[in-house]
Steps between C-alpha positions, in 0.01 A plus 500: 500500500455423867825539668850364490353157582394473138835465320552690182734395209693715274776463252781519759362259746270242342561236758590421856875528418448844341334622821794361700744676273303826553512444873868447496563805290294718737648366816852554367460863519428509873799571714536434780291175525226516770421142597140460596551183723457553857852383576665699230659750744682218672702418186819625365527681172654211327219278588244752402661545155519129452121462596415773268633308198350157607151605647378730225144367535501439877534878545145546378369231747660660809324609806574863499542555122676781307388868524138524404567714190675192350214269577375479136819367353518239769132419467547431139770243566309340794177469311653372173693237712180406683306425182762247413558312818296254702442717820371209719787262469875470530528464124404859461812605677703269288357654183585847617869397569511340145366811352779710673775273365355514151486886510858527620615324185314728246711738291511878612376644177155528638629738771615736229163489334347570835724787568415654159131460577539670839652798326179548304302789652158319503620205688756650743460407863484835666627357826795305352856608454445498119276815534786726628717493177346828383707816439470761778374839387803650679824299571702711750820326397468571130265804467688711745819516287321598177287786381131438582300438175146624450428217286210308662437124507160382584592442865664842531196673347273315748728590807518864391123522481456320831742752670318780349147411590495238783315576827698492825327173590624355166852616557510340843436165350854512348760312700730730698274792455405678834260779557785755488615367165150494358458868593838585349390347162176698503690824574749433231224483225469570213755292329572637143658181364690197612833688548319764717345212719842320544679826584243601758519164664878516501515849652219469766641400842181302569491310158719253309481348151425149645146626551472500110561128508256454781230675291588268210444199724175630635372568147608159383310346799192696394523383151526137610183531716321687222574202270361267754188709545441487124527120526253493778259711311529266199413215732206694654357556157522129419317412814242764451428366138480146646237610750317703226487192279355303802802269514434226750165652570356301783126565531410261779706381795691176471277195540750337742431780759244420763167530363357663809752783479482774243762746398411876496492674170824693583668166592398364160678797355814424703483132379485627140785734563714216633403292201599760252838558688556121453419499133744797451764311707516789739509502884305746713420661829134460621478802724136525583426686820495286817173301537416459135582122484838472329532158654190381332601661167822306500333165593251547217785569251697188610180297473448648146856394402420148602162488343619641162808262491741795513745330734727241373648231729851617432413855625476365858251599769393853594659648806339746740717691748316679788559651840476251774188656644300439184608152405211321655255740343645443161475119547127535608413733209664254250297212642173702514523656151681231301491163668627342177844654536735271693684727753807412711603722782880512527531564871618331810837435688825465303483128531139487375592733204789279415272195480268696265797594268601131494158401408482758217826337352303166487207659312271612780445832310394347168125568560534805731354824361604754769782516749427739791772636718619813694771763433701375794514148383562547133864602553548367856773263423764467229316174383167686458663786316658267256188289468279791393781637268503165309148348527272601228208722610218615260348808681661640813259722700630738769230620743559831692770574229573850641737300723728481184551875495880510506702349213812513715396242762589129531137405510437684163792327347402149624146540378588641167688181423216267542485299193139608386366540151253772597459733813214676650535744782204586730505812715226730635741788555740533202516874521592549869862548445753671261533462135811293533311239701237481232756443235644222729152328463491548131855372453417194700202434278685552171871430561575436129333818385691727756821290470810715551294816566477476875769759577347739254160466643641534851685824420204665338225388733677531830397809704803733474625572849656824382171635397284670769168321555204680338186570699184352380332825389811643324591428149727197436805557298458405129731200511310363802178539312669304218595229731147450604382499145763258384415257782142513389609408156707213606235372738207494252533169328595302810265623778115460564386707779126555593371682807205393705322825432517433127376132479309428823185699461328276764787499748369645828600847596817563704511793742809614682552723798772604739429517872742720688537338850574731800766353718405429868642766742794284616588407146480861381745620766740224446487579116550871561803439732659274231452757232659766712803261576549438128459866410775599746727229354440606148562871593835405632616295210458490125516122504237290661388133529192574298376147456532425879321824582223437244441147638478605860244774413295247300497254790389762758236626261351142476508382877695619813580139581742501212743711710613450858318697758312276737808298589723755690850424613400349842268247332780425246737412789256259652443338153861490409602317822238235455572448126873444573404206712283353232663177380375559137578865477806589278671754730603419859641839607225721648666824395509388137141387521405840643684674226317296228148563675569871496472504116181286475148628471243442765321252287830305441564478876149391561550204254790401710282483804288242324797286384681465847332373804720710734335812351157398587304794623717760342304532172322814381146580638251370243329847480817654336451280191198713386652830599592647157337758273441264214344226720264763652375554137472121447278495811260740324526324144496123571173478698312693232655292220403178676154623563445594128622147391832603350822286513838662537862463384746694717851546342826603683851503373645385831456175681524660854200713420321186389599335838336804674198488284456142582500574871259786439254299304507211769443755782207641294360144427524525113557195285797516268764325303862612430740464199853643473823417359580243760183301429611164323415501130306176539268669757430820312242363272327323785455821687379686192248232420389490868424872494322479169278214616436592869287820527537490881861620470476877508863620450802379316829653607755496217851648444501738210770310302417137570116556484494753220612281200270307275247361766127517486300623800171622350319368808617838666362833388705740720869542505675702784862599432622534855837655396565623148799397286749735339429329173122551436479214261551255792191648664314482155578130483363455849181683399449273207487190701124566529427750227529255206308257280247309725431795734118557531488781755637857509849522639627733756873595538593671814848638576601592858741786548626614849404869492788765504767227461741378238244278352324809347828582318540134387142515353576816317813351332302184408237709325770673291627164388146395397470809296791395281336188381319701228843563344600137506748546785623737758832569661730199503440303814855460614703559824548872383135584480424314822755717681340807350157395623638420863673854503176668376302321756744588782494871419124501491455305822782678698394842385846557339573776233427354156825641371707358795793288375451142648639166410447150619786327690583134412265254683630329791393214717521731801197592720369830610261635751160334586633162413449502128732336266662729230559203270221507245515130434439430876225755498319303232548172674394622847277788450 
């Protein structure tokens, strides 16, 4: 069992036609029809109905696809068909059409067999309509007209026990159960028998008997997931037995790996784990901490498969999907560790990629071992989405797989449809988010095992918004403890995670320190005035633009040039009149230009003076570039680090801060390179290699997101986080660019916080999130918790009463004082 790409046969569907009948039966229940083609909304209902009858199979090859919880049934059909067609020629499509015609002529008795089978408890699809044909414990139409019996069915007995003993947090998991209803249930206890329970629910103004059916549904969901967990535990036992029996024991690294490179002992363990998973036909998540060489372990495993003859020609090549920033690194590592593997990079313009696909149809892939591509390209066009749904793939490897954390996204749906026999997910931070996201990863790895159970898992593992969040030091409700325990049980067979502290005894020490940077006098006064302005605004209203306030405070905490102060209105008048006369400037009305300039920061206006000749001489005085609290600290740190022979990575989340840092380093005469999200993918590895090889380059400036994923910069031994991230794992990824395998020197991590500013609050919240990793996950990282964090920060920063009622107004594209954009997206682009 690997996933739904490995078709299973049973009595009711022994062939392609059987699978097609199953598909037709299941689809027949779905009303109304949701077409998945991009142009479906443009069609009338008659055309849609006609397409439903004709394009039964095309539906599973569409671009957007059906809702994700139905993927497994579609996948079965897609994969069964793909095993019987010639994917690289037009004859394949002809075979598919013929298969449909043959199926349409089959007698309908198989459908009856299938329906009987679906009614069996063991095989029922929990998410399908078939699962709803169960007697309710209380039917308001029938039971209200007759005397209530105390005779208990198994379901009634379970519901009575649940209502008698469930915690408030468990009651709130029922649909339609509010906090008030949960409290009413608790106050109505004890319930002597079923009749007493029903009567109390009928006579209490806060309660109704429909809650009894909601409890029945919740208990059925729990039962289904418990059965799934038992299946997982049986699978875990089989894998553990295989390991104990030394199944696929590999005592030495594959001979086809480069002889001058040697796998570390823990990497040999990882290779053996992947080999055992392969013999057991199980997919997995390699979740070693960042810096332990997951890339190398996968390369060794793919080399082992080739060396041992475990990949058949008809299985197709392996496919490795990576973020754009790590593609060149993967290609280099494949060439360095296993030069015998033939690797093709699927990358380039649309026309270049089309040429490659045409070549594949003519046999260009016959001797290829590995296809290497990016997340953006794998589903960039309809042709590519269809290609990878039909083309046979042996192993698909997803690097940085925590990007696949949401089973409800189009990206998730497109990637889960890739026609791979086996899957490996790689992630260094699998526990950074909520339990539901963890289950999304597991479902992605094992779609056939979790087929039809997505809705149950989602309902049980979602953080209940009706339950108040629990502080880290207080006791978790029993049901939440069970959720964590159950997630661990499900994870066990599929996940291998080692920490550097456990396996790298010889990895150099990593020290961390936080430096609180006093703001310069002018910056401090501006910050104090802004806090006073926002405090007054919050006092007068219970609804504030919290995101806009937070971003403005963060900007001023980092550098005064990120707001408008130097360019007063008289200077803006001069600039606007000159800009309006510029041939290439978009706006010709000086008044409109003036209005736009009012909302720009000093540094943005300064950039305009360098772009338009008419503004020559109106730029910022150079000495203002270094006038910020954090840059004064860098004036102390950098000369000492340079003198002691250290090399430094400086990370910032925002491109405008990187712009300022570039100017600052130039003024100070420091050698540096820069890499951010705008750096072309083809240039990124060149810059990394340049820094690794040229010791004269002192500093590498990187954006936290683009420079924090999967790249190796062990030539540096000092990391400076200029501005910390709300999500501490983004900063941890940045740290591990140099604290990883290959590092020979002790590593120092320095975080800069502007003293007595909002940054201290951000750091406190980030530390709380890190604490939760020990329990697998913390609070759900969604819009709701982001808003709570912003409100908490604002109350701390503005000195508001903790109990004051405050809410966030909808974000607008409008602008506020000091020339800062309220729109968060713009802030990320410009700041």
